[in-house]
KEKE-3310 file (N, C-alpha, C; in steps of 0.2 Angstrom, whole numbers, plus 5000, padded with zeros to 4 digits):
npx = (5280:5264:5254:5236:5221:5204:5185:5178:5167:5162:5155:5157:5167:5169:5175:5187:5183:5186:5198:5205:5201:5208:5221:5222:5221:5236:5251:5259:5254:5254:5262:5260:5248:5232:5235:5245:5243:5232:5230:5230:5221:5210:5208:5208:5194:5184:5189:5180:5168:5166:5164:5152:5156:5169:5178:5186:5203:5207:5206:5212:5227:5229:5225:5236:5248:5248:5249:5263:5272:5272:5278:5289:5295:5293:5304:5316:5316:5318:5331:5339:5343:5339)
npy = (5064:5068:5058:5061:5058:5053:5059:5048:5047:5046:5037:5017:5019:5031:5043:5046:5054:5070:5066:5068:5083:5088:5083:5090:5102:5107:5108:5094:5093:5092:5104:5105:5101:5091:5087:5081:5066:5053:5051:5059:5068:5059:5056:5072:5074:5066:5075:5087:5082:5074:5062:5049:5037:5034:5027:5010:5002:4995:5005:5014:5010:5009:5023:5031:5024:5026:5041:5040:5034:5044:5057:5049:5048:5062:5067:5059:5063:5077:5076:5072:5054:5039)
npz = (4944:4952:4957:4950:4959:4957:4962:4975:4979:4963:4950:4946:4934:4931:4938:4930:4921:4930:4935:4922:4920:4927:4923:4912:4915:4924:4926:4920:4906:4891:4881:4869:4868:4868:4853:4852:4854:4849:4861:4869:4865:4865:4879:4885:4878:4886:4897:4893:4895:4884:4878:4882:4892:4902:4900:4896:4905:4898:4886:4895:4895:4881:4876:4885:4879:4867:4870:4876:4864:4854:4864:4864:4852:4848:4852:4851:4836:4838:4844:4833:4833:4833)
capx = (5271:5259:5245:5230:5215:5195:5180:5177:5158:5159:5152:5163:5176:5169:5179:5193:5180:5189:5208:5205:5200:5212:5225:5223:5223:5240:5258:5261:5248:5261:5263:5255:5240:5228:5238:5252:5242:5225:5227:5228:5216:5203:5211:5202:5185:5184:5190:5175:5165:5164:5162:5147:5157:5177:5184:5189:5210:5211:5205:5216:5232:5232:5231:5241:5253:5249:5255:5273:5275:5271:5283:5297:5294:5296:5310:5321:5317:5325:5338:5342:5341:5343)
capy = (5067:5065:5055:5063:5055:5056:5057:5043:5045:5044:5029:5016:5025:5040:5047:5047:5064:5073:5068:5073:5091:5091:5086:5095:5110:5107:5108:5090:5091:5094:5110:5104:5099:5086:5087:5079:5060:5052:5045:5064:5070:5055:5062:5079:5073:5066:5084:5091:5080:5073:5054:5045:5033:5037:5022:5004:5000:4993:5012:5019:5009:5013:5032:5029:5019:5032:5048:5036:5035:5052:5058:5046:5049:5067:5065:5056:5070:5082:5075:5068:5049:5037)
capz = (4941:4957:4956:4952:4961:4957:4968:4981:4977:4956:4950:4939:4929:4928:4939:4926:4920:4936:4933:4916:4920:4931:4921:4909:4918:4927:4922:4916:4899:4885:4879:4861:4869:4861:4846:4855:4850:4848:4870:4872:4862:4869:4887:4880:4878:4893:4902:4891:4893:4875:4880:4887:4896:4901:4895:4900:4908:4891:4885:4896:4891:4874:4878:4887:4875:4860:4872:4878:4860:4853:4864:4863:4843:4845:4858:4846:4832:4840:4847:4829:4837:4832)
cpx = (5269:5254:5238:5226:5208:5192:5179:5171:5158:5159:5154:5167:5174:5172:5185:5190:5184:5196:5208:5208:5207:5220:5227:5224:5231:5246:5263:5258:5252:5258:5259:5249:5235:5232:5243:5249:5235:5224:5226:5222:5208:5204:5206:5195:5183:5184:5184:5170:5158:5161:5157:5151:5165:5180:5183:5195:5212:5212:5210:5225:5235:5230:5237:5251:5255:5253:5264:5276:5276:5278:5289:5295:5299:5302:5316:5322:5321:5331:5343:5344:5336:5348)
cpy = (5063:5061:5059:5056:5058:5055:5052:5041:5043:5036:5023:5019:5032:5046:5049:5056:5068:5074:5071:5079:5093:5089:5090:5102:5111:5107:5102:5088:5097:5102:5109:5100:5092:5084:5083:5069:5059:5050:5056:5068:5065:5057:5069:5079:5071:5071:5086:5089:5076:5067:5055:5042:5035:5032:5015:5005:4999:5002:5012:5020:5010:5018:5034:5030:5026:5039:5046:5037:5040:5055:5056:5050:5057:5067:5064:5058:5075:5080:5074:5062:5045:5038)
cpz = (4950:4956:4955:4954:4958:4964:4973:4979:4970:4956:4944:4938:4930:4934:4936:4923:4924:4935:4927:4919:4925:4930:4915:4911:4923:4923:4917:4910:4898:4882:4870:4864:4866:4856:4844:4852:4852:4858:4870:4870:4864:4878:4887:4880:4881:4896:4899:4890:4888:4875:4886:4892:4898:4902:4900:4904:4901:4888:4884:4895:4884:4872:4881:4884:4868:4861:4873:4869:4854:4854:4862:4855:4842:4848:4855:4839:4831:4844:4843:4830:4834:4827)
residu = (MET:ALA:GLY:LEU:ARG:GLY:PRO:SER:ASP:ALA:SER:GLY:ASN:ASP:ASP:LEU:PHE:THR:ILE:ALA:ARG:GLU:LEU:LEU:ARG:SER:GLU:HIS:TRP:PRO:ALA:SER:GLY:GLU:ALA:THR:SER:TRP:GLY:ASP:ALA:GLU:LEU:ALA:LYS:CYS:ALA:ARG:GLY:GLU:ARG:PRO:LYS:ALA:GLY:SER:GLY:ALA:GLU:TRP:ARG:ALA:TRP:ALA:THR:SER:HIS:HIS:LEU:ALA:VAL:THR:ALA:GLU:ALA:LEU:ARG:THR:MET:GLY:GLN:PRO)
# end
């Protein structure tokens, strides 16, 4: 996936709002959308402007980990593994 970049003039971490909107419109957004994981739901809230702040690096890692674990668990389930 090509990296998404926010506007260089956004204050603090607010460029995540722009990045989240771009992600939700991209082909990389999962078909199950925000139902994929808690992390995807939080990114969707950012995209819709439902969060007062864009979050911290620790929150972003938690959202990404939540997404990764959900996608991996679903892949294992559908492949009949382990």
